[in-house]
C-alpha positions in Angstrom: 68.9 9.6 5.5 71.2 11.4 8.2 71.6 8.0 9.9 72.7 6.4 6.7 75.3 9.2 6.0 76.7 8.9 9.5 77.0 5.2 9.4 78.6 5.3 6.0 81.3 7.7 7.2 82.0 5.5 10.2 82.4 2.5 7.9 84.7 4.4 5.6 87.0 5.6 8.5 87.2 2.1 9.9 88.0 0.6 6.5 90.9 3.1 6.1 92.4 2.3 9.5 92.4 -1.4 9.1 95.6 -1.8 7.0 97.6 -0.1 9.8 96.3 -2.3 12.6 98.8 -4.7 14.2 98.7 -8.4 13.9 98.3 -8.7 17.6 95.4 -6.3 17.6 93.9 -8.3 14.7 94.2 -11.5 16.6 92.5 -10.0 19.7 88.7 -10.2 19.8 88.2 -6.6 18.6 84.5 -5.7 18.9 84.7 -3.2 16.1 86.1 -5.8 13.6 83.5 -8.3 14.7 80.6 -5.7 14.1 82.0 -4.8 10.7 82.3 -8.5 9.6 78.9 -9.4 10.9 75.6 -9.2 9.1 74.2 -6.7 11.5 75.6 -3.7 9.5 74.0 -4.9 6.2 70.7 -5.6 7.9 70.6 -2.1 9.5 71.6 -0.5 6.2 68.9 -2.4 4.4 66.3 -1.5 7.0 67.3 2.2 6.7 67.5 2.3 2.9 64.8 -0.1 1.6 61.7 1.7 2.9 62.6 5.0 1.2 63.6 3.3 -2.0 60.5 1.2 -2.0 58.3 4.3 -1.6 60.1 6.1 -4.4 59.8 3.0 -6.6 56.1 2.7 -5.9 55.5 6.3 -6.8 57.4 5.9 -10.1 55.5 2.8 -11.0 52.1 4.6 -10.2 53.1 7.5 -12.4 54.1 5.3 -15.2 50.9 3.3 -15.0 48.8 6.5 -15.0 50.7 7.8 -18.0 50.2 4.6 -19.9 46.5 4.5 -19.1 46.1 8.2 -20.2 47.8 7.5 -23.5 45.6 4.4 -24.0 42.5 6.5 -23.3 43.6 9.2 -25.7 44.4 6.7 -28.4 41.0 5.0 -28.0 39.1 8.3 -28.2 41.2 9.4 -31.3 40.4 6.1 -32.9 36.7 6.6 -32.3 36.7 10.2 -33.6 38.4 9.0 -36.8 35.7 6.3 -37.2 32.9 8.9 -36.7 34.7 11.1 -39.3 33.8 8.5 -42.0 36.6 6.0 -41.9 35.9 2.2 -42.5 34.1 0.6 -39.6 32.6 3.8 -38.3 30.1 3.7 -35.4 28.4 6.6 -33.6 29.6 8.3 -30.5 27.8 7.6 -27.3 25.0 9.9 -26.0 27.3 11.9 -23.7 29.8 12.6 -26.4 27.0 13.7 -28.8 25.6 16.0 -26.1 29.1 17.6 -25.8 28.9 18.3 -29.6 25.5 20.0 -29.4 25.6 23.8 -29.5 29.3 23.9 -30.2 29.2 24.8 -33.9 29.4 21.3 -35.4 27.3 20.5 -38.5 26.6 17.3 -40.3 29.8 17.1 -42.3 32.3 19.0 -40.1 34.0 15.7 -39.0 35.1 14.8 -42.6 38.8 14.1 -42.5 41.5 15.9 -44.5 44.5 13.8 -45.3 47.9 15.5 -45.1 50.5 12.9 -45.9 50.0 10.2 -43.4 48.2 12.5 -40.9 44.5 13.0 -40.6 43.2 16.4 -39.7 39.6 17.0 -38.6 38.7 20.4 -39.9 36.1 22.4 -37.9 35.2 22.6 -34.2 36.3 24.6 -31.2 39.4 23.7 -29.3 37.4 22.8 -26.2 35.5 19.9 -27.9 38.1 17.2 -27.3 38.5 18.1 -23.6 34.7 18.3 -23.3 34.4 14.7 -24.6 37.3 13.5 -22.4 35.4 14.8 -19.3 32.4 12.5 -20.1 32.3 9.0 -18.8 32.3 6.3 -21.5 29.0 4.5 -22.1 28.5 1.0 -23.4 26.0 1.4 -26.2 24.1 4.2 -27.9 20.7 2.6 -27.4 21.2 2.1 -23.7 21.6 5.8 -22.9 19.5 8.9 -23.3 20.5 12.1 -25.0 21.7 14.7 -22.4 20.4 18.2 -22.6 22.1 20.6 -24.9 25.1 22.5 -23.4 23.4 25.9 -23.8 20.1 26.9 -22.1 18.8 28.5 -25.3 19.0 25.2 -27.2 17.4 23.4 -24.2 14.5 25.9 -24.3 13.9 25.2 -28.0 14.1 21.4 -27.6 11.7 21.3 -24.6 9.2 23.6 -26.2 9.0 21.5 -29.4 9.3 18.1 -27.9 8.3 18.2 -24.2 9.9 18.7 -20.8 11.2 15.1 -20.4 13.5 14.5 -17.5 12.0 17.3 -15.4 9.6 15.7 -12.9 7.4 18.8 -12.4 7.0 21.9 -14.5 4.4 24.7 -14.7 3.7 27.1 -17.5 1.6 30.3 -17.7 1.0 32.1 -20.9 -1.1 34.7 -22.7 -2.1 34.8 -26.3 -3.7 37.6 -28.3 -5.4 37.0 -31.7 -7.1 39.6 -34.0 -9.6 38.8 -36.7 -11.0 41.2 -39.3 -13.7 40.3 -41.8 -15.7 42.4 -44.2 -18.7 41.4 -46.4 -21.1 43.0 -48.8 -24.7 42.0 -48.3 -27.2 42.3 -51.2 -30.9 42.0 -50.5 -33.0 42.5 -53.7 -32.9 41.4 -57.3 -31.1 42.2 -60.6 -33.2 44.0 -63.3 -32.2 44.0 -67.0 -29.0 42.1 -66.0 -27.4 45.5 -65.1 -29.5 47.2 -62.4 -29.8 46.0 -58.8 -32.9 46.9 -57.0 -32.9 46.4 -53.2 -30.8 47.0 -50.2 -27.0 47.0 -50.1 -25.0 47.0 -46.9 -21.3 46.6 -46.1 -20.8 44.6 -42.9 -17.5 44.4 -41.0 -16.7 42.2 -38.0 -13.6 42.8 -35.9 -12.8 40.3 -33.2 -10.1 40.2 -30.4 -9.5 37.1 -28.4 -7.2 37.0 -25.3 -6.5 33.6 -23.9 -4.6 33.0 -20.7 -3.3 29.4 -20.3 -2.2 27.5 -17.2 -0.4 24.3 -17.9 0.9 21.7 -15.4 3.2 18.9 -16.4 4.4 15.7 -14.7 7.2 13.6 -16.2 7.7 10.3 -14.2 10.6 9.3 -16.5 12.8 10.7 -19.2 10.5 9.2 -21.8 7.0 9.9 -20.5 5.1 13.1 -19.8 1.5 14.0 -18.7 0.0 17.5 -18.9 -3.2 19.4 -18.2 -4.1 22.7 -19.7 -6.8 25.2 -18.4 -7.6 28.2 -20.7 -9.4 31.3 -19.6 -10.8 33.3 -22.6 -11.9 36.9 -23.1 -13.6 37.7 -26.4 -14.7 41.0 -27.9 -16.4 41.4 -31.2 -17.4 44.7 -32.9 -20.1 44.5 -35.6 -20.4 47.4 -38.0 -22.8 47.9 -40.9 -22.8 50.6 -43.7 -26.1 51.4 -45.3 -28.1 50.8 -42.2 -31.8 51.6 -42.3 -31.7 52.0 -46.1 -29.5 55.0 -45.9 -26.3 54.7 -48.0 -24.3 56.8 -45.6 -25.8 55.4 -42.5 -23.5 53.5 -40.1 -24.4 51.3 -37.1 -22.2 49.3 -34.8 -22.5 47.1 -31.7 -20.0 45.3 -29.4 -20.5 41.9 -27.8 -18.1 40.6 -25.1 -17.7 37.3 -23.3 -15.4 36.1 -20.6 -15.1 32.5 -19.2 -13.3 29.3 -19.0 -12.4 27.5 -22.3 -12.2 23.8 -23.1 -10.0 22.0 -20.6 -7.7 19.5 -22.2 -5.1 17.0 -21.1 -2.4 15.0 -22.9 0.3 12.4 -22.7 3.6 12.4 -24.7 6.1 9.5 -25.1 9.6 9.8 -26.5 9.9 7.1 -29.0 13.5 7.8 -30.1 16.2 9.8 -28.6 18.3 12.1 -30.8 21.7 10.8 -31.9 24.2 12.0 -34.4 22.3 10.2 -37.2 18.7 10.1 -36.1 16.2 12.7 -34.9 14.3 13.0 -31.6 10.8 11.5 -32.1 7.9 12.0 -29.8 4.3 10.8 -30.1 1.5 12.3 -28.3 -2.3 12.1 -27.7 -4.8 14.6 -26.2 -8.4 14.7 -25.1 -10.4 17.9 -24.9 -13.7 18.3 -22.9 -16.5 20.7 -23.7 -16.1 22.9 -20.6 -16.4 26.2 -22.5 -19.6 28.0 -23.8 -20.7 26.2 -27.0 -21.5 28.3 -30.1 -24.9 26.5 -30.8 -28.3 27.9 -30.1 -27.1 31.5 -29.5 -29.9 33.9 -30.6 -29.5 37.0 -32.7 -30.5 40.5 -31.5 -31.4 43.3 -33.9 -29.4 46.5 -33.4 -31.9 49.4 -32.8 -32.2 51.9 -35.7 -30.9 49.5 -38.4 -34.4 48.3 -39.5 -33.2 44.7 -39.4 -30.0 45.4 -41.4 -27.7 44.5 -38.5 -28.2 41.6 -36.1 -25.6 40.5 -33.6 -25.4 37.4 -31.4 -26.5 37.6 -27.8 -23.3 36.1 -26.5 -20.0 34.6 -27.8 -18.7 31.1 -27.4 -15.5 30.2 -25.5 -15.3 26.5 -26.6 -16.3 24.2 -29.4 -19.1 22.4 -27.4 -18.0 18.9 -28.3 -15.5 16.3 -27.0 -12.4 16.0 -29.1 -9.3 13.9 -29.3 -6.0 14.2 -31.2 -3.0 12.1 -32.0 0.3 13.3 -33.5 4.0 13.0 -33.8 6.8 15.6 -33.6 10.4 15.3 -34.9 13.5 17.4 -34.0 17.0 17.2 -35.3 20.0 19.3 -34.3 22.2 20.5 -37.2 24.4 22.9 -35.4 24.0 25.8 -35.4 20.5 25.2 -36.6 17.7 23.1 -35.1 14.9 21.8 -37.4 11.6 20.5 -36.2 8.2 19.4 -37.6 4.9 17.9 -36.5 1.8 16.2 -37.8 -1.5 16.1 -35.8 -4.9 14.6 -36.6 -8.0 16.1 -34.7 -11.2 14.1 -34.3 -14.3 15.9 -33.0 -17.1 13.6 -31.7 -20.7 14.1 -32.8 -23.0 15.5 -30.1 -26.6 16.4 -29.6 -27.9 19.8 -28.4 -31.2 21.1 -27.3 -30.9 24.0 -29.7 -28.7 24.2 -32.8 -30.2 27.2 -34.5 -30.3 30.9 -33.8 -34.0 31.4 -34.5 -36.5 31.7 -31.7 -37.6 28.5 -30.0 -35.7 25.3 -29.4 -34.4 23.5 -32.4 -32.9 20.2 -31.1 -30.5 18.2 -33.2 -27.0 16.8 -33.6 -23.8 18.6 -34.6 -20.7 17.2 -36.3 -18.2 20.0 -36.6 -15.8 17.9 -38.7 -12.2 16.6 -38.3 -9.0 18.4 -39.1 -5.4 17.6 -39.9 -2.4 19.9 -39.2 1.1 20.1 -40.5 3.9 22.2 -39.1 7.6 22.7 -39.7 10.3 25.2 -38.7 13.8 25.9 -37.6 15.6 27.8 -34.9 19.0 29.3 -34.2 20.7 29.7 -30.8 22.2 33.2 -30.8 24.1 32.6 -27.5 23.8 30.8 -24.3 20.7 32.6 -23.2 18.7 33.5 -26.3 17.5 32.1 -29.7 15.2 32.9 -32.6 12.9 30.6 -34.6 10.5 30.6 -37.4 7.8 28.1 -38.3 4.7 27.6 -40.5 1.6 25.7 -39.6 -1.2 24.7 -42.0 -4.5 23.2 -40.8 -7.3 21.8 -42.9 -10.8 21.5 -41.4 -13.9 19.7 -42.6 -17.2 21.4 -43.0 -19.6 21.3 -40.1 -22.7 19.2 -40.5 -26.1 19.7 -38.7 -29.0 17.4 -38.4 -32.3 18.4 -36.9 -34.4 15.8 -35.1 -35.7 13.2 -37.5 -33.8 14.7 -40.3 -30.6 14.1 -42.4 -27.2 15.7 -42.0 -26.6 18.8 -44.1 -23.4 20.7 -44.6 -23.1 24.3 -43.3 -21.9 26.2 -46.4 -18.6 27.9 -45.9 -17.8 26.2 -42.6 -14.7 24.4 -43.9 -11.4 26.1 -43.1 -7.8 26.3 -44.2 -5.7 28.1 -41.6 -2.2 29.0 -42.5 0.0 30.8 -40.0 3.6 32.0 -40.2 5.3 32.3 -36.7 8.4 34.3 -35.7 9.6 33.5 -32.2 12.3 34.3 -29.7 13.3 32.6 -26.4 15.2 34.1 -23.5 16.6 32.1 -20.6 16.0 34.1 -17.4 17.6 31.4 -15.3 18.2 27.7 -15.4 14.6 27.1 -14.3 12.7 30.0 -15.8 12.5 31.1 -19.5 10.5 33.5 -21.6 9.1 32.2 -24.9 7.6 34.8 -27.3 6.2 34.6 -30.8 4.3 36.7 -33.4 2.1 35.0 -36.0 0.9 36.4 -39.3 -2.2 34.9 -41.0 -1.5 33.6 -44.5 -5.0 32.5 -45.4 -8.5 34.1 -45.2 -9.5 31.7 -42.4 -6.5 32.5 -40.3 -6.2 35.3 -37.7 -4.7 38.5 -39.1 -2.1 38.6 -36.3 -1.3 36.7 -33.1 1.1 37.6 -30.3 1.9 35.2 -27.5 4.2 35.1 -24.4 4.8 32.0 -22.2 6.8 31.5 -19.1 7.7 27.9 -18.1 8.8 27.2 -14.6 10.9 24.0 -14.1 11.1 22.3 -10.7 
């Protein structure tokens, strides 16, 4: 630019002096006049000016192109948001945009438009939503993409606990569960005289049981749709048996404690994500499990008379830590995000395979036979709220119906064990806390709602994600 100014000033001074030049001087071969009239000056000026002008012009064109593209992108996203809001020709947002909505306070109807003249206003939603969606890369179709994890760790914990740890290649979980049972019965041994007088022995028996289960679970997810897991439980059981009226004494009391510690039934399962969650449909996972009889079975355990009770109180020699039979289950679980609430449910069918044992009775001697402990079906449903980025609370209810156990001694027919059928209803209250992006604490307290259910359960689990 300084060269251009200098040459322009020289040109101006020369042009001013030309009218005063003499004819003779004009007729002489003046080098300055020849240089001015030649094309060399124009060429040098073009060479000095054009590169700078071309650079500025290219920059202006690039800015204009970027602005036009930005406006086009914004108009396209606005058009898509209006269609999702319920306008004609609506189609769902892609998975990345749906993920941006999760955990940000959007409900099922918050995108309904409000018309103000010729303007459309979308009512609720934080100011950062549009920018969050703009930061996502557009995707071609909804079915070709997976649902991204929720933006808050607390929502992620709820989703993974209910559906599975898909997308995390390896994970490990350790947990502890405590359950308490309390049962009281009145035993009558005698007969009724004159329809009003009972003659015989009366005793009040009470059984209190505490079960502590420590679980170790390993998971492997080769893809974002498939997951395998193996669970190894270690069980400690303690039962206290008490009897009133022991030895024929109405005020006599007797008690005995029986304890057992050992491995439970090892089980493994596979889960497959059938459908990924979108704005309109829930997340659907199907699963199957197999359980082996690795724990101590409850059959053939003898009874021991408590000294001083004259046969009024008998307790088992040991306690079981497993069911004793092979079992399999199939089920499905469903989860839907309705911010700020997450709802989930599951349905599972349990099948227990018939098995033969060398002894199926508590009396002395071997009593071989077959056992069919019956099948069961379980329903469950609940909902959860994310309190903040790191914590959430949840509540759920499960109900399980179990068939009666059937026994068959050798060369005999199957007969039902009276009172062995069960209806287990449990109300759970839970809370999750995200310790870090890879470690969480999941806690719950359960209250038994039926006579077959435990009185109370308390559990804590810590999943580690790799």
